[in-house]
N, C-alpha and C positions, 0 to 999 in steps of 0.2 A: 504494500500500500504506500501511497505518496501523500504527504501532508504539506499544507501551505496555508499561511495566514495572510489574507489580503485586506487592504484598507481602501474603502471607497473614497476617492478624492473629494467628491461633492458632499457626502453626508458624514464622512469621517468614521463610518461604522466599520468594525472589524468582523471578519468572517473566517472561520477555520474551515478549510475544505480538505477532505480526505477522499482520494480516488483509489479504486481497487486496481490491482495488477492481474496478470493472467492467472487463472485458477482460483481467484478470490471472488466469492459470491455473497450477496446480501442474505442474511438470516432474517427473513421477514417476521418470524415469530418474536425474535429478540427486539427488532426495531419497533414493532407494534406495542410490545409490552413496555418498552422504555418510554414511548411517547405517552402512554396512558398512566405511567407510574405516578406523576404529579409530585415527585420527590425532588426538591429544588437543588440538592447537592449533586444529583446525577443529571448531566447535560445530554439530553437525547438529540439525535440528528433529524434534520429533514433529509430525505433521500430521493435519489432519481436513478433509474436503471435505463441505460441506453438500449433502445429496441434493436439497434443495428449492431453495436459492438458488445453489448452486455456489460459495459463498464459501469460500475456503481459509483455514484458521487454522493458523499455525505457532507452536509453543510451544518455548521454550528454558529449561531449568532453570538458574538462576544462583546456586546454592548456594555460599556463601563466595566470591563474586566481586564485584568493583567495576570500574566502567568506567574506562578509561584517562584519560578527561577528569577524573574525580573523583580518581583516584589521584595524578596529578601536582599537583593542587591541595592535597592533604592530606599527602603524604609526600615525603621527599627521594628523588631518583632517583640511583642509583649507576651507575658504569661497568658493573658486573656485570648490573644490570637491563637496560641498553641492549643489551649483548651477547646476553643471553638472548632479549630481544624480537626482535632482528634475526634470530636463528636461527629463532624461531617463525614470523616472517613469511615467511622463505625457505621453510620447510617447507610452510606453508599455501598460499602462492602457487604454488610449484613443483608441488605435488601436484595442485592444481586446474587448472593449466595443462596438465599431462599428461592430466588428466581420466579416467584409468583406461582409456579406450577411444579416446584420441586427441582427445577433445573439449576445447574450451577453456572451462572453467567458472569461471575466476577472476573473471568479472564477477558471479558470485553471492556473492562474498565482500563483506561489509559492512565497509568500512574507516573509517566514521565513528567518531570517538573516543568517541561516546556508546554505540556498539554493538560496540566491541572491549573485552574485559574482561581483568582481571588476576585470576588465581585465587589460592588460598591458598598455592601454591608459587611465586608471583610469575612465572608463565608467562602468555603471552598466549593468549586464546581468541577466535578470529575467527568471527563469526556467518556461517553459510552459508544463503543465502536462495534456494531453488530455485523461483523464480517466473518464468514467461514473460509477456511483454506488459506489463512495467513501463514506464510512459510516460517516466520518467526513469531513466537507468542509475544503479545504485549506484556510489559512488566506488570503482571497481575498481582504483585505483592506491594503493599503500601510501605514496606520496610525501607526501600531506597528513598522514598519521599520523606519519611520520618527521620531518616539519617541526615538528609539535607537540612531539615528544619531544626535539628538539634546540633548542627555542626558549628561550634564556636569559632572556627577558622573562617567560615564563609558567611555567617549570619551575625548581624549586629543586634544585640538585645538592649532593651530600654534601660533595665536596671540589673543589678547583681542578682536579685531574686528571680527575675525572668530567666537569667542564664542558669541559675541553679535548677529551675523547673525544666529547662531544656536538657540539662545534664541527666536528670532522671529518665527522660525519654531516650537519650543516647545510651544509657546503661541498659535499658530494655532492648533496644535494637541490637546491641552487642551480645546480650544474653540469648537472643533468638538464633544466632549463628546462621543467618541467611535464610531461615525457614519461617515464614509467617504463620502464626497460629491465631485465628480469630478469637479463640477462647482466652488466650493470655492477653490479647489486646483489649478485650472487653474488661478484663480485670484491671488493666492499667488505666483505662478510661474511668472506671469506677473509683479507683484510688486517687487519681489526680483531678478529676472533674466533678466527682460526686454525682455521677450519672450511671444508672444501670442500663446496659444495652442488652436487649433480647437477642436470641439467635437470628431473628429476622430483621434486625437493625432498628427496632423501635427504641426510643429513648424514654427512660423513666427517671424522674428526679428522686434522689435519696434525701429525704428531709426529716428532721426531727419533728415529733408530734408537738403541735401548738395548742396551748390552752384556749378553749372557746369561751366566748362571753356567756355569762349567766343568763343574759336576756335574749340572746340570739345564738342559734346553732349554725348559722350560715357563715361560711368562711369567705373572707374577701380575697379575691385573687387579683394581684396587682399586675399591671401591664408589663411585659418583658422589655428590657432594654436591648438595643441593637447589638451591643458587644457582649451580651450575656450568652454563654454557650448553650443555655437552655431557651434561648429566644424562639427557637423553632418548635418547642414543645407545644402540644395541643392544649391550650388553656381553656378551650371551649368546654371540654369535658368537666373540668372543675367548676367552670362558670355556671353550667347547667345545674350543678348541685346547690348553688347558692347565688349570691350577688357577685359582682366583679367591680373592683375598685378602679379609680382613675389611675393612669400610668404614673402620674406624679405623686400619688398617695392619697389625695383627698377624694371625697365623693361629691360629685357635681350636682348643681341644680340647673334648671333651664336658664339659658342665657337670654339676653334681650334681643340679640340680633345674630345672624349667622357669622361664625368666625372660623378661621382655620383650626382644624382639630376638633370640630363638632359636626354632628350630623343634623342637618336642617330638616324640619318637618312642619308643614302647615304654616309657614310664615315665621315661626319661631325657630329656635334651635335648642338641641339638648346634647350633652356629652353622651356618646354611645356607650361609654363605660360607666357603670353605676349599678347599684343593686336593683334587682327586679322587685317590683311592688306587686300588690294584689291584682287580681283580675286575670284576663286571658294572657297578658304578657308574661306573667310569672310561670305559666305552664307551657307556653309555646316553645317549640324547639328553637334553640338559639345557636348562633355561630359567632365567630370572631374574625374581624378584619384587622390585620396588623399593618400599620404604616412603618416600614422598616427604617426610614430616615430618622424618625423621631422616637420610635419604640412605642408609639401610642397604640392601644388596643381598643377597637370599637366593637360594640355588640350589634349583631345583625339577627333579625328574626327571619324565620322561614318565609320566603316569598317577598321579603322587603326589598324593593328596588332602590339602589343607591347610585346617584349620578355624581361623577367626579369631574372637576375642571376648575378653571379660574373664575367662572361666572358667579355673580353674587347669589343667583338662585339655585346653585348646585347644592346637593345634600352634603357633600364633603368638598369644601372649597380649598383649593391648592394654590396659594398665592406665591408670587416671586419666581416662577419658572415660566419663561416665555416659550418653552418647548411644549407646554401643556395648553391645549385649546380651551376656550371658554366652556364648552360642553364636550369633554374629551371621550369619556367612556362611562359605561354603567356596569353594575354587577348585581346579580340576584342569586340567592342560593335556594334550590329546590331539590328535594329528594336526595340530599347528600352530594349534589353536584353544583358547581358554580357556573353560571352563565355569564360570560364577560362579553360585552358588545363594544365595538368601536363606533362612536357617534359621528363619524366623518371628520376625525381629527386631522390636523396638518402633518403631524410627525409620527402618527401611528401608535398602535398598542401591541405590546408583546404579552402573550400568554404562554407560560412555561417555555420561554425563549423562542416561541414561534410567533411571527408577525401576522396580525389580522389584516385582511383587506379592509379598506374604509367602508363603514356602514355594514359590517358583518358581525356575526356573533359566533361564539364557540362554547360548548359545554365541556367542562373538565372535572375529573374527580377531585375531592379534597384530600390533602391540602393543595390549593391552587395558587400559583404565584403569577402575578401580572405586573407590568410596569408601563408607565406613561411619563415621558420626559425623563427627569432624574429621580422620579418617585417610584418606589417599588412597594408592592403590597402582597400579603399572603392571606388567603381565606382559609380558615380551619373550622 
């Protein structure tokens, strides 16, 4: 296979293109599975097979991404970065080991540091290459990537504590002696990140029990921060068991006018995070929309349509980004799927890294990740 990263001179958008060589064919089952996965740390391709030559072309949108190899050369790496990336690797490897149908597809993950990327939220995106017949196997082990991230000779760490954290990862890599074991890696993630990883790649927080209020048994779930390694955990499950606090810690009341960070409804606006009250809203199925730039979590009800854009009449107003149209996109969750629509925006909408045509919509399983301009969101 041949790999190439191209930059569009007009739009400045980056695209990774992988083309097959003789004897390499598209594994359609893998490609379809990866596209439907909805796991943002796995980067699935758009694919095309030439009817004349049989050559397979895989394309990956790399908007607002930088390779890990370039990232560690240009920026300081923190302990928080390392913890986040280990959780991302655990999710990607574990989900592809499970394979959705018991197949082992982790060998389709491209762990070369040139083809593992860091996105705008400083999470890892691992390229998924669904090709059969590749004469040499892709580096299917995350060990070489972990070795790079913990190499004090090649990486600049922000503090001595960050370097000590990396040293613990380096000791793990050395102890594995070139053979990656997902079980020992899961133990390392739990030790260093406080996160349990299931064999299928699901993340579960390890938390001490908290005393509950004598007047209320509902637990307030606070909005995750962007740099928290648990930011991609599904807070909706906990939110449905009780209320959900505002990302900043307080519980909001209706505002007097629409503002950024609020969901507008019926001329007024209200913070989407906040405890459910009595009536139908307390029992209706609820989901969470996370704005990754700010870490704010918004509560969504089943069937509630949310319009995003710069316009004053949008449900979620996004000011300060000229790449976002006044009425850019909408999202609604029904039957466990997110329907994301582009409302004729000038710069387009990406859903799970795939660009929507103007004025079209797509349904995607949860968790669903979409972006407009420099804003990225995850629906869970």
